[in-house]
C-alpha positions as CSV (number, residue, x, y, z in Angstrom):
1,M,58.7,-6.2,-30.0
2,L,60.4,-2.5,-30.8
3,L,61.3,-3.7,-34.2
4,V,57.9,-5.6,-35.1
5,I,56.3,-2.4,-34.0
6,G,58.7,-0.1,-35.9
7,V,58.1,-2.3,-39.0
8,A,54.4,-2.2,-38.9
9,L,54.6,1.7,-38.7
10,L,56.9,2.0,-41.4
11,A,54.5,-0.4,-43.7
12,I,51.5,2.0,-42.7
13,A,53.6,5.0,-43.7
14,A,54.4,3.4,-47.1
15,V,50.2,2.7,-47.3
16,L,49.9,6.4,-46.4
17,L,52.2,7.9,-48.8
18,P,50.3,7.6,-52.1
19,L,47.4,8.8,-50.3
20,T,48.8,11.8,-48.6
21,I,50.4,12.7,-52.2
22,I,46.8,12.3,-53.8
23,G,45.6,14.5,-50.7
24,L,48.2,17.1,-51.1
25,R,47.3,17.4,-55.1
26,R,43.4,17.7,-54.4
27,W,44.0,20.4,-51.9
28,Q,46.4,22.3,-54.1
29,R,44.2,22.1,-56.9
30,Q,41.1,23.5,-55.0
31,R,43.2,26.3,-53.8
32,G,44.1,26.9,-57.3
33,L,40.2,27.1,-58.2
34,A,39.7,29.4,-55.0
35,R,42.5,31.9,-56.1
36,L,41.4,31.8,-59.7
37,L,44.6,30.6,-60.8
38,P,44.2,30.2,-64.8
39,S,46.6,27.0,-64.9
40,A,43.9,25.5,-62.6
41,L,40.9,26.6,-64.3
42,A,42.1,25.8,-67.7
43,D,41.4,22.2,-67.0
44,R,37.9,22.9,-66.6
45,E,37.4,24.1,-70.3
46,G,34.1,23.7,-71.4
47,Q,32.5,23.7,-67.9
48,R,29.7,25.8,-66.3
49,V,31.1,27.2,-63.3
50,T,30.4,30.3,-60.7
51,L,33.3,32.0,-59.5
52,T,33.8,35.0,-57.1
53,G,36.7,37.4,-57.0
54,V,37.7,40.8,-57.3
55,A,37.3,42.9,-60.7
56,A,40.4,44.0,-62.3
57,P,41.6,45.6,-65.7
58,G,41.2,43.6,-68.9
59,P,44.1,42.6,-71.1
60,G,44.8,46.1,-71.9
61,G,46.4,46.5,-68.6
62,G,44.6,49.4,-67.0
63,P,41.0,50.7,-66.4
64,I,38.7,51.8,-69.1
65,E,36.8,55.3,-68.9
66,S,33.1,55.0,-69.0
67,G,31.2,56.8,-71.6
68,L,29.1,59.3,-70.1
69,A,30.5,60.2,-66.8
70,G,34.2,59.5,-67.5
71,V,34.3,57.3,-64.6
72,E,37.5,54.7,-64.4
73,C,36.1,51.5,-64.5
74,V,36.4,47.9,-65.8
75,W,32.9,47.7,-67.3
76,H,30.5,50.6,-68.0
77,G,26.8,50.7,-69.7
78,H,24.2,53.6,-70.1
79,E,20.6,53.9,-71.3
80,V,19.0,57.1,-72.5
81,L,15.2,57.6,-71.5
82,R,13.0,59.9,-73.5
83,H,10.0,61.4,-71.3
84,Y,7.0,62.3,-73.0
85,R,3.4,63.5,-72.6
86,P,1.1,61.1,-74.7
87,L,-1.2,62.4,-77.1
88,A,-5.0,62.2,-76.3
89,R,-5.3,59.6,-79.3
90,D,-2.8,57.5,-77.8
91,Q,-4.4,57.3,-74.4
92,V,-6.7,54.3,-73.5
93,E,-10.2,55.6,-73.3
94,G,-10.9,56.7,-69.7
95,Q,-7.5,56.6,-68.7
96,V,-5.4,59.9,-68.2
97,V,-1.7,59.6,-68.8
98,E,0.5,62.6,-67.6
99,R,3.8,61.3,-69.0
100,A,5.2,58.6,-70.1
101,F,8.9,57.1,-71.2
102,D,10.5,55.2,-73.9
103,S,14.3,53.8,-74.0
104,I,15.9,55.1,-77.0
105,A,19.4,54.0,-76.4
106,D,21.1,51.4,-74.6
107,Y,24.7,50.6,-74.4
108,G,27.1,48.1,-72.5
109,S,30.8,47.6,-73.1
110,D,32.1,44.6,-74.4
111,D,35.7,44.8,-73.5
112,L,37.1,41.9,-71.3
113,F,37.9,42.5,-67.7
114,G,39.8,40.7,-65.3
115,L,38.6,38.5,-62.4
116,V,41.3,38.1,-59.5
117,G,41.1,35.8,-56.5
118,E,40.5,37.5,-53.3
119,G,43.4,38.5,-51.3
120,R,45.6,38.1,-54.3
121,P,47.5,41.3,-55.8
122,V,45.5,43.4,-58.6
123,D,48.4,42.8,-61.0
124,A,48.4,39.0,-60.1
125,E,47.8,36.9,-63.3
126,R,43.9,36.7,-63.7
127,I,41.0,34.9,-65.9
128,Y,39.0,37.2,-67.6
129,V,35.3,37.8,-68.3
130,D,33.4,38.6,-71.7
131,P,30.6,40.6,-71.1
132,D,29.3,41.3,-74.6
133,G,25.4,40.9,-74.5
134,T,25.3,40.7,-70.7
135,E,23.8,43.4,-68.1
136,P,25.5,43.0,-64.9
137,R,23.3,42.9,-62.0
138,D,23.2,45.5,-58.9
139,A,26.3,47.5,-61.1
140,E,26.7,50.8,-59.4
141,L,24.6,53.7,-60.8
142,C,27.4,56.6,-61.3
143,L,25.2,58.9,-63.3
144,K,21.6,59.9,-63.2
145,R,20.5,63.3,-64.8
146,L,17.6,65.1,-66.5
147,V,17.9,67.3,-69.3
148,G,15.1,69.4,-71.0
149,R,14.4,69.1,-74.3
150,P,16.1,71.1,-76.6
151,Q,15.0,74.3,-77.6
152,P,15.3,75.6,-81.4
153,G,18.3,77.9,-81.9
154,V,19.6,77.2,-78.0
155,A,22.7,75.0,-77.2
156,A,21.3,72.5,-74.5
157,A,22.8,70.8,-71.9
158,A,21.6,67.5,-73.6
159,D,24.1,67.8,-76.4
160,D,26.9,67.4,-74.3
161,L,26.0,64.1,-73.2
162,L,24.3,63.0,-76.6
163,S,27.4,63.0,-78.3
164,R,28.9,60.6,-75.9
165,V,26.0,58.0,-76.0
166,R,27.9,54.9,-77.9
167,S,24.7,53.4,-79.2
168,P,22.5,54.6,-82.2
169,I,19.4,56.4,-81.1
170,S,16.2,54.6,-82.1
171,G,12.6,54.2,-81.3
172,V,9.0,55.6,-82.0
173,F,9.0,59.3,-80.9
174,R,5.3,59.7,-79.7
175,G,3.7,62.6,-77.9
176,E,5.5,65.8,-76.8
177,T,9.1,65.4,-75.4
178,I,9.4,66.6,-71.5
179,E,13.1,65.8,-70.9
180,F,15.9,63.1,-71.5
181,E,17.0,61.1,-68.7
182,Y,20.8,59.6,-68.8
183,R,21.9,56.8,-66.6
184,E,25.1,55.1,-66.4
185,W,26.3,52.2,-64.4
186,V,29.9,50.9,-63.8
187,I,31.9,48.4,-62.0
188,R,34.7,49.6,-60.7
189,Q,38.2,48.0,-60.2
190,G,38.5,46.2,-57.1
191,A,34.6,45.6,-56.8
192,R,33.6,42.3,-55.5
193,V,31.9,40.1,-58.4
194,R,30.4,37.0,-59.0
195,V,30.3,35.6,-62.6
196,T,28.2,32.2,-63.8
197,G,29.3,31.1,-67.3
198,L,31.5,28.8,-69.6
199,L,35.1,28.5,-69.2
200,R,37.0,28.6,-72.7
201,V,40.7,29.3,-73.5
202,V,40.7,32.0,-76.2
203,D,44.1,32.9,-77.7
204,G,45.8,31.6,-74.7
205,R,43.5,33.5,-71.8
206,V,41.0,31.6,-69.7
207,V,37.7,33.4,-70.5
208,L,34.4,33.2,-68.8
209,T,32.0,33.7,-71.6
210,A,28.2,32.9,-72.2
211,P,27.2,29.4,-72.6
212,D,25.2,28.3,-76.0
213,E,22.0,27.8,-73.7
214,G,21.4,30.7,-71.4
215,G,23.5,33.8,-70.6
216,L,26.5,35.0,-68.7
217,V,25.6,36.2,-65.0
218,I,27.4,38.8,-63.7
219,E,26.5,39.7,-59.9
220,H,28.1,43.1,-58.6
221,G,28.7,43.7,-54.9
222,V,28.1,40.5,-53.7
223,R,28.4,39.7,-49.8
224,E,31.7,38.0,-48.5
225,R,30.8,34.6,-47.5
226,P,32.1,33.9,-43.9
227,S,35.5,32.1,-44.1
228,R,35.6,28.0,-43.6
229,V,38.3,25.6,-43.2
230,S,38.6,23.7,-46.6
231,P,37.5,19.9,-46.0
232,R,40.3,19.1,-48.6
233,R,42.7,21.0,-46.2
234,T,41.8,19.2,-43.5
235,E,42.2,15.8,-45.2
236,A,45.5,16.6,-47.0
237,L,47.0,17.9,-43.5
238,A,45.6,15.0,-41.2
239,L,47.3,12.4,-44.2
240,L,50.3,14.2,-43.7
241,A,50.6,14.4,-40.4
242,A,50.0,10.6,-40.0
243,F,52.4,9.9,-42.6
244,V,55.2,11.8,-41.0
245,V,54.4,10.4,-37.3
246,C,54.2,6.9,-38.9
247,L,57.4,7.6,-40.7
248,V,59.3,9.1,-38.0
249,V,58.3,7.1,-34.9
250,G,58.6,3.8,-37.0
251,A,62.1,4.4,-38.2
252,A,63.0,5.3,-34.6
253,L,61.6,2.3,-33.2
254,T,63.0,-0.2,-35.8
255,V,66.7,1.4,-35.3
256,A,66.4,1.1,-31.3
257,G,64.8,-2.6,-31.9
258,L,67.8,-3.7,-34.0
259,P,70.2,-4.4,-31.4
260,L,67.6,-6.2,-29.3
261,G,67.1,-8.7,-32.4
């Protein structure tokens, strides 16, 4: 009897073995995706994905410096607004507008920056994000400064910031200038970021880029989701436990039943 039960358990273990291997591989693959391992994500090249991780430096190996405030970051962008007083002829009849503004410069860095899985070292292997042409949502505002219009023959404070603007100054300069407003946003190293885009392998690097239709979406400062047990993990461990129990108990009962046979 013991021999029959032992052989039956060994047969069940033989059936469970391939299922256990498949389950463990699925779990390992899911862990690789959750940890943003390039080797795991490379298999999804050409797919649109949403990944959450920690911002890290790009291929250069270190953080970059923002253009206006000189803040260490992995991405930065800035805008210059010209506040002005509209001329009477530019105003709608019956409506009095004391001041208005136009954007005369707008810049966003296009350097690749890294994305590392949460809980992994900042210097660990990473995937990259190509932010070219993208304006991240809710990026940190690190500079907001109003500077009065320059006076003839006087070195104005605006000259210092104006020389750091990295995009051409353009626009229709209407009305009488009141002041200039400089604003700069950054994504710092270690910030939590969620990115939606297309996975591509470029020069051996796994890069999230803008798809052909629609743009890349970068969300800064997203909240951490409550941790939960992965169904793949539960499935893999349950199969492994069942396989081990059937194998060990089946072998023991088979050996114990041999003399009785």
